[in-house]
Legacy VTK file of the C-alpha trace (Angstrom):
# vtk DataFile Version 3.0
C-alpha trace
ASCII
DATASET POLYDATA
POINTS 724 float
30.024 -32.970 14.228
32.654 -30.217 14.423
34.874 -29.309 11.454
38.027 -27.602 12.660
40.772 -28.557 10.206
41.315 -27.356 6.655
39.967 -29.772 4.073
41.621 -30.726 0.810
39.447 -29.434 -2.057
39.194 -32.875 -3.633
37.566 -34.323 -0.517
33.900 -33.827 0.238
31.941 -34.217 3.441
28.379 -35.359 4.054
26.051 -32.890 5.731
25.056 -33.911 9.240
22.475 -32.216 11.411
24.119 -30.135 14.150
27.402 -29.469 12.313
29.403 -26.481 13.523
31.607 -25.276 10.668
34.733 -23.278 11.480
36.776 -23.980 8.357
36.203 -24.135 4.630
34.364 -27.218 3.427
32.891 -28.758 0.304
29.874 -30.998 0.773
29.092 -34.184 -1.086
26.546 -33.479 -3.795
23.438 -35.451 -2.900
19.936 -35.067 -1.481
19.803 -34.610 2.316
16.466 -34.998 4.148
17.194 -33.207 7.429
14.566 -31.746 9.725
15.643 -28.785 11.820
14.509 -28.335 15.395
11.313 -26.475 16.137
11.757 -22.737 16.320
15.061 -21.262 15.166
17.330 -22.447 17.976
18.418 -25.760 16.476
19.606 -25.204 12.893
20.997 -27.934 10.678
24.298 -26.085 10.200
26.070 -23.428 12.234
28.879 -21.382 10.681
31.167 -19.297 12.828
34.599 -17.794 12.374
36.497 -15.961 9.670
37.546 -16.609 6.080
35.286 -19.630 5.568
33.909 -20.881 2.239
31.084 -23.405 2.407
30.581 -24.958 -1.031
27.419 -27.044 -1.146
28.501 -28.404 -4.511
24.813 -28.466 -5.636
23.796 -30.557 -2.610
20.098 -30.291 -1.709
19.085 -29.667 1.898
15.406 -30.556 2.407
13.652 -29.844 5.683
10.188 -30.441 7.177
10.091 -33.928 5.712
7.356 -34.882 8.161
5.027 -32.139 6.853
2.917 -31.792 3.726
2.020 -28.097 3.565
4.149 -24.972 3.090
2.571 -23.297 6.131
3.683 -26.229 8.295
7.374 -25.902 7.376
9.579 -25.110 10.325
13.096 -24.578 11.562
16.302 -22.962 10.368
18.685 -24.521 7.862
21.832 -22.392 8.339
22.810 -19.993 11.121
25.863 -17.756 10.696
26.783 -16.580 14.162
27.629 -13.128 15.427
31.144 -11.893 14.828
31.794 -14.067 11.803
33.613 -12.441 8.900
34.410 -13.176 5.251
31.912 -16.020 4.921
30.978 -17.466 1.519
28.026 -19.806 0.923
27.661 -21.043 -2.642
25.986 -23.683 -4.784
23.383 -24.479 -2.120
19.847 -25.778 -2.617
17.782 -25.224 0.523
14.061 -26.029 0.693
11.410 -26.761 3.291
12.380 -24.498 6.205
10.811 -21.477 7.910
14.144 -19.668 7.407
16.761 -20.844 4.927
19.803 -18.755 5.942
19.967 -16.454 8.963
23.043 -14.287 9.530
23.433 -12.095 12.615
26.143 -9.412 12.827
28.308 -10.862 10.072
30.757 -8.795 8.044
31.473 -9.535 4.379
28.996 -12.363 3.872
28.550 -13.682 0.326
25.697 -15.897 -0.865
26.184 -16.952 -4.478
24.758 -19.339 -7.074
22.187 -20.808 -4.699
18.514 -21.783 -4.819
16.326 -21.216 -1.754
12.930 -21.772 -3.313
9.960 -23.621 -1.806
10.364 -22.602 1.805
7.626 -21.500 4.245
4.604 -19.556 3.037
1.232 -18.673 4.455
-1.974 -20.428 3.447
-4.004 -17.605 1.905
-7.711 -17.318 2.642
-8.648 -14.739 -0.005
-10.201 -16.272 -3.090
-11.485 -15.225 -6.494
-14.489 -13.316 -5.188
-13.661 -12.242 -1.666
-10.684 -10.722 0.071
-9.826 -11.932 3.554
-8.153 -9.472 5.942
-6.166 -12.264 7.593
-3.941 -12.269 4.493
-2.710 -8.702 5.065
0.957 -8.391 5.983
2.106 -5.829 8.553
5.645 -4.497 8.904
5.102 -1.811 11.512
7.551 -3.359 13.956
10.799 -5.217 13.436
12.923 -4.105 16.367
12.691 -7.627 17.750
12.714 -9.381 14.373
8.926 -9.465 14.133
9.323 -9.985 10.387
10.561 -13.520 11.044
6.979 -14.644 11.495
6.610 -14.301 7.715
9.478 -16.659 7.021
12.355 -15.845 4.678
14.665 -17.661 2.343
17.447 -15.317 3.558
17.286 -13.121 6.668
20.220 -10.783 7.331
20.473 -8.857 10.576
23.119 -6.250 11.487
25.258 -7.382 8.562
27.714 -5.024 6.886
28.919 -5.418 3.291
26.886 -8.486 2.433
26.736 -9.667 -1.167
23.900 -11.766 -2.587
24.338 -12.724 -6.238
22.992 -15.170 -8.832
20.566 -16.688 -6.338
17.023 -17.904 -6.969
14.047 -17.773 -4.618
10.559 -18.599 -5.849
7.349 -20.082 -4.494
7.971 -18.925 -0.930
6.686 -15.890 0.932
9.685 -13.603 1.438
12.919 -13.987 -0.489
15.472 -11.642 1.144
14.821 -9.605 4.299
17.472 -7.266 5.717
17.303 -5.393 9.008
19.984 -2.868 10.019
22.184 -3.938 7.114
24.398 -1.407 5.334
26.661 -1.327 2.273
25.302 -4.522 0.733
25.355 -5.444 -2.948
22.279 -7.376 -4.088
22.524 -8.103 -7.819
21.661 -10.560 -10.567
19.200 -12.552 -8.466
15.818 -13.995 -9.403
13.303 -13.535 -6.578
9.980 -14.238 -8.294
6.537 -15.745 -7.713
6.609 -15.264 -3.940
3.485 -14.398 -1.969
4.995 -11.575 0.100
8.224 -9.654 -0.440
10.993 -9.980 -3.000
13.557 -7.800 -1.179
12.720 -6.067 2.111
14.880 -3.527 3.966
14.358 -2.255 7.504
16.612 0.527 8.853
19.138 -0.399 6.161
21.149 2.166 4.219
23.799 2.634 1.524
22.896 -0.605 -0.237
23.065 -1.206 -3.986
20.268 -3.342 -5.429
20.434 -3.828 -9.185
19.894 -6.230 -12.087
17.460 -8.385 -10.114
14.330 -10.154 -11.344
11.641 -9.352 -8.760
8.453 -10.140 -10.642
5.177 -11.638 -9.360
5.704 -11.026 -5.643
2.017 -10.602 -4.947
-1.106 -11.491 -2.982
-4.469 -9.805 -2.450
-5.428 -9.634 -6.122
-8.217 -11.118 -8.217
-8.447 -9.787 -11.750
-11.680 -7.876 -12.215
-12.747 -8.338 -8.581
-10.314 -6.658 -6.181
-6.767 -5.329 -6.257
-5.530 -4.654 -2.746
-2.045 -6.171 -2.803
-2.238 -6.658 0.991
1.186 -4.984 1.394
3.040 -7.445 -0.811
5.817 -5.841 -2.860
8.739 -6.577 -5.115
10.849 -4.120 -3.100
10.127 -2.856 0.402
12.059 -0.064 2.158
10.621 0.450 5.617
11.598 2.706 8.517
14.667 4.938 8.061
16.279 3.361 4.990
18.520 5.989 3.369
20.912 6.420 0.441
20.073 3.133 -1.236
20.409 2.629 -4.980
17.602 0.670 -6.616
18.515 0.398 -10.295
17.644 -1.601 -13.405
15.502 -4.206 -11.681
12.362 -5.737 -13.145
9.754 -5.560 -10.413
6.509 -6.189 -12.236
3.205 -7.879 -11.331
3.807 -7.292 -7.606
1.476 -5.859 -4.949
3.520 -2.672 -5.054
6.453 -2.564 -7.401
8.371 -0.416 -4.926
6.992 0.274 -1.437
8.840 2.873 0.651
7.489 4.057 3.966
9.306 6.288 6.437
8.044 4.254 9.356
6.310 4.680 12.666
9.138 6.664 14.221
8.738 9.351 11.554
4.982 9.517 12.095
5.532 9.738 15.841
8.241 12.425 15.768
7.948 14.281 12.459
11.658 13.589 11.971
13.661 11.314 9.730
12.226 9.439 6.771
13.518 7.066 4.130
15.574 9.687 2.356
17.908 10.204 -0.599
17.261 6.862 -2.207
17.744 6.606 -5.967
15.054 4.608 -7.752
16.436 4.485 -11.281
15.738 2.630 -14.510
13.432 -0.059 -13.093
10.263 -1.592 -14.510
7.443 -1.375 -11.955
4.570 -2.249 -14.286
1.371 -4.205 -13.620
1.143 -3.571 -9.876
-2.386 -4.051 -8.524
-1.849 -0.995 -6.328
1.149 1.342 -6.767
4.022 1.032 -9.194
6.030 3.161 -6.758
5.004 4.266 -3.275
7.311 6.822 -1.624
5.832 8.582 1.388
6.925 11.008 4.129
10.393 11.177 2.542
12.826 12.813 0.085
13.920 10.727 -2.921
14.831 10.626 -6.612
12.559 8.562 -8.878
14.017 8.621 -12.395
13.837 6.779 -15.729
11.477 4.056 -14.535
8.790 2.341 -16.585
5.403 2.232 -14.833
2.491 0.768 -16.785
-1.025 -0.385 -15.886
-1.046 0.277 -12.131
-3.592 2.019 -9.946
-1.172 4.817 -9.061
1.983 4.923 -11.136
3.631 6.837 -8.292
1.914 7.452 -4.970
4.014 10.059 -3.167
1.935 11.171 -0.192
3.786 13.672 2.041
6.865 13.530 -0.200
9.067 16.592 0.024
12.106 17.915 -1.871
11.809 14.962 -4.242
12.425 14.659 -7.976
10.114 12.618 -10.195
11.963 12.809 -13.462
12.060 11.194 -16.904
9.735 8.287 -16.088
7.419 6.565 -18.564
3.784 6.123 -17.500
1.017 4.365 -19.412
-2.478 3.042 -18.712
-2.486 3.929 -15.009
-5.532 5.304 -13.245
-3.341 8.142 -11.944
0.208 8.645 -13.208
1.606 10.629 -10.254
-0.472 11.324 -7.161
0.887 13.358 -4.236
-1.090 14.349 -1.160
0.337 17.008 1.176
3.606 17.173 -0.774
6.088 20.039 -0.607
8.935 21.404 -2.742
8.785 18.658 -5.358
9.912 18.735 -8.986
8.037 16.783 -11.655
9.791 16.996 -15.020
10.377 15.234 -18.349
7.886 12.450 -17.658
5.762 10.865 -20.385
2.102 10.009 -19.738
0.136 7.902 -22.235
-3.452 6.745 -21.741
-3.389 7.438 -18.015
-6.804 8.518 -16.788
-5.198 11.408 -14.896
-1.602 12.443 -15.435
-0.688 14.353 -12.258
-2.920 14.781 -9.204
-1.921 17.052 -6.288
-4.100 17.709 -3.284
-4.461 18.160 0.461
-7.200 17.334 2.923
-8.717 19.982 5.133
-8.154 17.734 8.148
-5.673 15.014 8.990
-5.969 12.051 11.371
-6.160 13.372 14.915
-3.919 10.615 16.259
-1.001 11.449 13.904
1.878 13.296 15.554
3.562 14.042 12.195
1.301 16.928 11.085
1.501 18.394 14.582
5.302 18.488 14.409
5.771 19.385 10.753
4.064 21.650 8.242
2.158 19.446 5.801
0.590 21.991 3.442
0.495 21.000 -0.214
2.775 23.582 -1.795
5.715 24.576 -4.008
5.785 22.428 -7.144
7.716 22.926 -10.376
6.130 20.914 -13.169
7.992 21.164 -16.452
8.512 19.499 -19.843
6.158 16.604 -19.236
4.320 15.098 -22.193
0.684 13.962 -22.047
-0.766 11.793 -24.823
-4.372 10.571 -24.938
-4.677 11.277 -21.227
-8.176 12.601 -20.391
-6.973 14.887 -17.574
-3.434 16.251 -17.486
-3.547 17.997 -14.076
-6.006 17.624 -11.195
-5.120 20.020 -8.356
-6.895 20.885 -5.113
-5.854 22.486 -1.841
-2.382 23.415 -3.105
-0.341 26.624 -2.905
2.197 27.703 -5.561
2.531 25.487 -8.590
4.595 26.662 -11.559
3.976 25.001 -14.936
6.399 25.303 -17.811
6.609 23.687 -21.215
4.295 20.723 -20.705
2.945 19.337 -23.988
-0.434 17.773 -24.742
-1.828 15.538 -27.478
-5.363 14.221 -27.249
-5.881 15.647 -23.757
-9.516 16.429 -22.965
-8.901 18.670 -19.934
-5.627 20.443 -19.334
-6.481 21.576 -15.814
-9.079 20.380 -13.331
-8.779 22.855 -10.467
-10.610 22.251 -7.210
-10.995 24.503 -4.205
-8.370 25.977 -1.856
-5.761 26.536 -4.588
-3.446 29.554 -4.579
-0.749 30.871 -6.915
-1.284 28.451 -9.796
1.087 29.869 -12.452
0.640 28.552 -15.993
1.964 31.663 -17.747
4.955 29.733 -19.199
3.034 26.616 -20.074
3.441 27.243 -23.820
7.234 27.653 -23.610
9.368 25.134 -25.463
11.944 23.718 -23.049
15.140 21.901 -23.950
15.945 19.937 -20.816
18.103 16.907 -20.160
18.787 15.172 -16.851
21.965 13.160 -16.490
22.240 9.973 -14.417
23.131 10.473 -10.799
26.860 10.252 -10.080
26.327 7.189 -7.896
24.749 5.347 -10.831
27.702 6.273 -13.030
30.237 5.098 -10.460
28.549 1.735 -10.121
28.965 1.266 -13.851
25.620 -0.502 -14.208
23.477 -0.296 -17.293
20.044 -1.506 -18.238
19.682 -5.156 -19.151
17.043 -6.507 -21.516
14.224 -8.118 -19.550
13.411 -11.769 -19.992
9.970 -12.302 -21.470
7.299 -13.220 -18.924
3.533 -13.355 -19.405
2.536 -9.706 -19.283
-0.484 -7.903 -17.865
-2.439 -7.975 -14.616
-4.709 -10.658 -16.045
-1.679 -12.971 -15.800
-1.598 -12.614 -12.001
-3.375 -15.660 -10.633
-3.089 -15.892 -6.865
-3.785 -19.409 -5.616
-4.220 -20.400 -1.979
-0.402 -20.714 -1.841
0.586 -17.596 -3.763
1.064 -16.506 -7.377
0.920 -19.147 -10.100
4.401 -19.608 -11.628
3.451 -21.091 -15.048
5.490 -24.251 -14.424
2.715 -26.783 -13.747
-0.757 -27.526 -15.196
-3.509 -25.385 -13.694
-7.264 -25.215 -14.241
-8.076 -21.595 -13.384
-11.600 -20.208 -13.064
-11.528 -16.970 -15.011
-15.104 -15.845 -14.446
-18.734 -16.903 -14.166
-21.241 -15.073 -16.338
-24.771 -14.029 -15.470
-26.231 -17.214 -16.975
-24.108 -19.420 -14.716
-21.516 -20.483 -17.286
-18.020 -21.079 -15.862
-15.086 -19.991 -18.035
-11.736 -21.641 -17.239
-8.184 -21.022 -18.434
-6.094 -24.169 -18.874
-2.448 -23.324 -18.291
0.678 -25.418 -18.192
4.235 -26.105 -19.331
3.268 -27.784 -22.624
2.021 -31.166 -23.648
-1.610 -32.279 -23.923
-4.694 -32.384 -21.711
-7.847 -34.462 -21.817
-11.072 -34.388 -19.815
-11.324 -36.908 -16.988
-14.134 -36.969 -14.442
-16.856 -34.353 -14.092
-19.208 -34.041 -11.133
-21.925 -31.418 -11.116
-20.657 -29.790 -14.328
-21.571 -30.164 -17.988
-19.082 -29.224 -20.726
-20.432 -26.561 -23.069
-17.239 -25.817 -25.024
-13.617 -26.922 -24.799
-10.311 -26.175 -26.442
-8.078 -28.371 -28.583
-6.256 -30.211 -25.795
-3.099 -28.078 -25.976
-1.680 -25.456 -23.586
-2.799 -22.746 -23.091
-6.465 -23.384 -23.713
-9.946 -22.881 -22.305
-12.993 -24.848 -21.256
-16.540 -23.635 -20.580
-18.923 -25.581 -18.347
-22.360 -25.183 -16.820
-22.899 -25.978 -13.146
-25.726 -28.001 -11.696
-26.718 -25.720 -8.824
-28.520 -28.532 -7.004
-25.307 -30.536 -6.504
-23.405 -29.974 -3.263
-19.966 -31.064 -4.468
-18.843 -30.103 -7.966
-15.503 -30.884 -9.608
-13.652 -31.069 -12.917
-10.671 -33.364 -13.325
-8.336 -33.027 -16.307
-5.452 -35.339 -17.276
-2.043 -33.899 -18.199
0.399 -35.757 -20.458
3.635 -34.034 -21.385
7.076 -32.961 -20.199
8.060 -33.314 -16.566
7.554 -30.282 -14.341
7.855 -28.907 -10.818
4.515 -28.694 -9.051
3.396 -25.841 -6.771
5.429 -27.306 -3.892
8.643 -27.972 -5.808
8.081 -31.702 -6.272
9.406 -33.134 -9.517
6.740 -34.788 -11.642
8.197 -36.902 -14.430
6.771 -37.329 -17.916
6.166 -41.081 -17.687
2.513 -40.956 -16.696
-0.547 -38.744 -16.845
-1.065 -36.279 -14.016
-4.433 -35.003 -12.882
-5.246 -31.381 -12.154
-8.596 -30.316 -10.843
-11.054 -27.628 -9.846
-13.604 -28.270 -7.110
-16.178 -26.368 -5.084
-18.431 -27.204 -2.170
-21.842 -25.641 -1.602
-24.030 -27.215 1.111
-26.742 -24.600 0.330
-26.959 -23.018 3.787
-29.472 -20.321 4.663
-27.970 -18.246 7.449
-30.256 -16.371 9.808
-28.185 -13.392 10.932
-28.987 -10.940 13.720
-27.089 -8.017 15.206
-27.190 -6.764 18.800
-25.758 -3.792 20.655
-23.701 -4.286 23.791
-22.764 -1.845 26.547
-19.971 -1.613 29.105
-21.794 -3.947 31.476
-21.667 -6.646 28.782
-18.156 -5.974 27.474
-16.955 -9.125 25.624
-13.563 -8.751 27.301
-15.251 -9.909 30.474
-17.322 -13.003 31.188
-18.870 -14.559 28.039
-21.934 -15.685 29.972
-22.595 -12.089 31.035
-21.994 -10.867 27.484
-24.466 -13.457 26.156
-27.312 -11.780 28.056
-27.608 -9.231 25.244
-28.459 -12.056 22.821
-31.696 -12.689 24.743
-32.889 -9.184 23.962
-34.153 -7.718 20.695
-31.862 -7.523 17.680
-31.460 -4.135 16.027
-31.251 -5.785 12.582
-31.927 -9.253 11.152
-31.571 -10.803 7.715
-31.032 -14.063 5.846
-28.208 -14.853 3.459
-26.743 -17.842 1.631
-23.188 -16.963 2.657
-21.373 -15.247 5.502
-19.076 -12.757 3.831
-19.073 -9.504 5.774
-16.390 -6.830 6.037
-17.554 -3.623 7.707
-15.365 -0.541 7.301
-18.105 1.471 8.976
-21.634 0.781 10.266
-23.362 -2.534 9.635
-25.916 -0.490 7.736
-26.694 3.203 7.650
-28.133 4.260 10.972
-26.702 1.288 12.872
-23.526 1.117 14.973
-20.013 0.656 13.605
-18.631 -0.505 16.960
-19.807 -2.307 20.108
-22.081 -4.758 18.355
-22.459 -8.532 18.196
-23.409 -10.812 15.317
-25.181 -14.156 15.669
-25.469 -16.367 12.579
-27.286 -19.712 12.582
-27.705 -22.245 9.762
-28.613 -25.912 9.398
-26.820 -28.007 6.781
-27.586 -31.486 5.464
-24.160 -33.121 5.155
-22.640 -36.417 4.121
-20.466 -38.275 6.591
-17.037 -36.801 5.997
-14.090 -34.909 7.370
-14.516 -31.158 6.957
-12.161 -28.193 7.075
-13.954 -25.197 8.589
-12.556 -21.698 8.833
-13.773 -18.374 10.192
-12.146 -14.982 9.802
-13.481 -12.583 12.413
-12.652 -9.251 13.984
-12.737 -8.911 16.917
-13.909 -12.066 18.776
-15.669 -15.222 17.596
-16.986 -18.608 18.727
-18.304 -21.470 16.588
-20.748 -24.064 17.889
-21.681 -27.160 15.872
-24.611 -29.096 17.290
-24.077 -27.243 20.549
-20.370 -28.110 20.845
-17.976 -25.171 20.998
-15.330 -25.955 18.383
-13.733 -22.555 17.725
-12.863 -20.396 20.727
-11.227 -17.105 19.681
-12.516 -14.840 22.418
-9.487 -12.811 23.496
-7.304 -9.928 22.341
-4.714 -12.288 20.818
-7.284 -13.126 18.145
-6.778 -9.703 16.552
-3.263 -8.787 17.676
-2.072 -9.391 14.112
-4.066 -9.589 10.899
-3.081 -13.206 10.377
-4.471 -14.055 13.831
-8.011 -13.230 12.728
-8.420 -16.500 10.827
-9.328 -19.616 12.788
-9.502 -23.076 11.233
-10.436 -26.513 12.508
-10.839 -29.918 10.923
-13.696 -32.041 12.205
-15.458 -35.300 11.384
-19.233 -34.987 11.001
-21.790 -37.743 10.672
-24.435 -38.132 7.974
-27.425 -35.898 8.553
-28.505 -32.417 9.592
-26.083 -30.269 11.615
-26.638 -26.866 13.223
-23.906 -24.212 12.955
-24.042 -21.223 15.303
-21.511 -18.378 15.184
-21.250 -15.588 17.760
-19.038 -12.626 16.871
-18.310 -9.471 18.894
-16.993 -6.235 17.421
-15.221 -3.700 19.628
-13.663 -0.913 17.515
-12.336 -0.308 14.030
-12.672 -2.686 11.120
-15.071 -5.603 11.584
-15.354 -8.798 9.567
-17.080 -12.178 9.624
-16.377 -14.741 6.893
-17.144 -18.469 6.926
-15.403 -21.222 4.942
-16.162 -24.923 4.700
-15.010 -27.753 2.449
-14.403 -31.502 2.640
-10.954 -32.483 3.929
-9.070 -35.745 3.893
-6.538 -37.491 6.080
-6.648 -35.752 9.425
-7.709 -36.301 12.996
-9.655 -33.638 14.877
-8.349 -32.592 18.270
-10.822 -30.412 20.226
-9.422 -27.005 21.247
-8.685 -26.185 24.847
-11.456 -23.967 26.142
-11.232 -22.096 29.397
-14.170 -22.755 31.693
LINES 1 725
724 0 1 2 3 4 5 6 7 8 9 10 11 12 13 14 15 16 17 18 19 20 21 22 23 24 25 26 27 28 29 30 31 32 33 34 35 36 37 38 39 40 41 42 43 44 45 46 47 48 49 50 51 52 53 54 55 56 57 58 59 60 61 62 63 64 65 66 67 68 69 70 71 72 73 74 75 76 77 78 79 80 81 82 83 84 85 86 87 88 89 90 91 92 93 94 95 96 97 98 99 100 101 102 103 104 105 106 107 108 109 110 111 112 113 114 115 116 117 118 119 120 121 122 123 124 125 126 127 128 129 130 131 132 133 134 135 136 137 138 139 140 141 142 143 144 145 146 147 148 149 150 151 152 153 154 155 156 157 158 159 160 161 162 163 164 165 166 167 168 169 170 171 172 173 174 175 176 177 178 179 180 181 182 183 184 185 186 187 188 189 190 191 192 193 194 195 196 197 198 199 200 201 202 203 204 205 206 207 208 209 210 211 212 213 214 215 216 217 218 219 220 221 222 223 224 225 226 227 228 229 230 231 232 233 234 235 236 237 238 239 240 241 242 243 244 245 246 247 248 249 250 251 252 253 254 255 256 257 258 259 260 261 262 263 264 265 266 267 268 269 270 271 272 273 274 275 276 277 278 279 280 281 282 283 284 285 286 287 288 289 290 291 292 293 294 295 296 297 298 299 300 301 302 303 304 305 306 307 308 309 310 311 312 313 314 315 316 317 318 319 320 321 322 323 324 325 326 327 328 329 330 331 332 333 334 335 336 337 338 339 340 341 342 343 344 345 346 347 348 349 350 351 352 353 354 355 356 357 358 359 360 361 362 363 364 365 366 367 368 369 370 371 372 373 374 375 376 377 378 379 380 381 382 383 384 385 386 387 388 389 390 391 392 393 394 395 396 397 398 399 400 401 402 403 404 405 406 407 408 409 410 411 412 413 414 415 416 417 418 419 420 421 422 423 424 425 426 427 428 429 430 431 432 433 434 435 436 437 438 439 440 441 442 443 444 445 446 447 448 449 450 451 452 453 454 455 456 457 458 459 460 461 462 463 464 465 466 467 468 469 470 471 472 473 474 475 476 477 478 479 480 481 482 483 484 485 486 487 488 489 490 491 492 493 494 495 496 497 498 499 500 501 502 503 504 505 506 507 508 509 510 511 512 513 514 515 516 517 518 519 520 521 522 523 524 525 526 527 528 529 530 531 532 533 534 535 536 537 538 539 540 541 542 543 544 545 546 547 548 549 550 551 552 553 554 555 556 557 558 559 560 561 562 563 564 565 566 567 568 569 570 571 572 573 574 575 576 577 578 579 580 581 582 583 584 585 586 587 588 589 590 591 592 593 594 595 596 597 598 599 600 601 602 603 604 605 606 607 608 609 610 611 612 613 614 615 616 617 618 619 620 621 622 623 624 625 626 627 628 629 630 631 632 633 634 635 636 637 638 639 640 641 642 643 644 645 646 647 648 649 650 651 652 653 654 655 656 657 658 659 660 661 662 663 664 665 666 667 668 669 670 671 672 673 674 675 676 677 678 679 680 681 682 683 684 685 686 687 688 689 690 691 692 693 694 695 696 697 698 699 700 701 702 703 704 705 706 707 708 709 710 711 712 713 714 715 716 717 718 719 720 721 722 723
């Protein structure tokens, strides 16, 4: 259907798949179930031309109606073609696509008052106790839109003067991604509870990003167990992003609050950076990793609140930067800078940080980095003035640094003023007892924008409130039974969370209740597990107000809803052996030839009840870190059932069940990207004993081998294609 004539505002038009819109239109407000084509070549709607307003009038566009999982969602809802200008999209609800809106080379695009929640997101393999490397995100390349593999509610490419306002994106992976986009205004949006990136910029400059809610954009975190973040972030500036204003946003509970990296071209040339950005007046608290990461660049970081992070600011290789008038509290390290030069650190407040300011350099740098070969990277030339330290055990920790001038820094309850390591020169604290009267004024660009701080809406606060499910961060909108921890006696402690109402205990299998709350939300329940039972589960009933579940489905209040916790433990005992291989048995070549090494002696053998290995170095001290193979064998007594089986492995892996090869990941593509390292099948197994045999080969670098298995329902197994 082609719309070419102007429409009277009172008339509305139904959305039809394949529409090409070249004039302003208002759609009929109703629910449209429209699947896009596979890939991104067959969108539901195409917009092209100039001076076009597309008013969705609160219509809902729902894609992937033939799929059940967020990682199966596919297609593109709206494409705005190259050369279009003065395009407005408003009042749209777009769900269930790999990409919601994609605009290429569009000038003056506006997206307003829209909701693009519940689009594509990755199925995460990390769980409460173990991190899985296949969940790591990588942004090192986007010249050919590599970021599209992560999905996006909105993806803007080569767009100038875009405006995105009053728009909501939650429960997806990436909200707004921009590549080579300049002079945009991104304000008053709510991009929260996504498993990847709130706002991401690549080679994009002179943009103003302010008054946005960017909280709980996170993965790779389990409270009390690990806090890696896996390169999730509320705000990402990557590869030559300059002169952007990032002001008065809340960007809390995200992998990094603000993640700025100069990019591969800077590392390869020693030139460029992500420079002269203003990071002003934001809240970057409760990041599992860094509140602010700014590296290999020159920037202003001013008047931000940064609480309870690992590093408040991680500024490795920063130069000519100002870190001014920020508030730090309860961080492991307030400001940490490695190999920094010509930086000013002034008027900051540090409270209960373990270390206030840490400066250092390494004696050696990675041999494959071009950057230190092209550019001097000594740690040198700091002015540190008028900072206040309260109940911070160590104010300054400095090593391998030349020329630091301290002036007028105050201390209350500080145990050690200076911890000075080796290789320091010209550390001048002669004016440390001076009383300084300093005041920094807002940057002129902030004043011209006329923006001021807004009071933050109240969200659950603290890293303990980050609960990353297999589909991303919990959004507090639906009932959830969350395993908090298991104590040494085997008691399970659960949080019971939800939107209100009441809960009651339903079925229990393999668990005995030891203590439970009052049936209201939030609450707790404590149970003891029967370790002899293979399948254990707890089912609770919810009765209360309607809610949106984790996938955006409306659940009404007319009937009880169940929410559960389950675990599967077939009690395997894995016999694991490791073997060395040489060039004659390189796994890149014939597998049969490689397998000859498995007939020889193992250099190490053990038994374990679970396969959960990640090797950053040698398998064990004295054994190789590279060029080794792992063979793991276990027999399991199983019920007749359908099973979902997954393996994460680096580099190569095969799985055999009862002698049948069912996972074949024996090529370089298996580790080309982090997400490629996980391999999953679904298979029907008969009642009885089954033998599982895993063969893994490690070439270089990081190595991992992790095994997952659980009952699955409603699928048909299709054997993989295996080359002879």
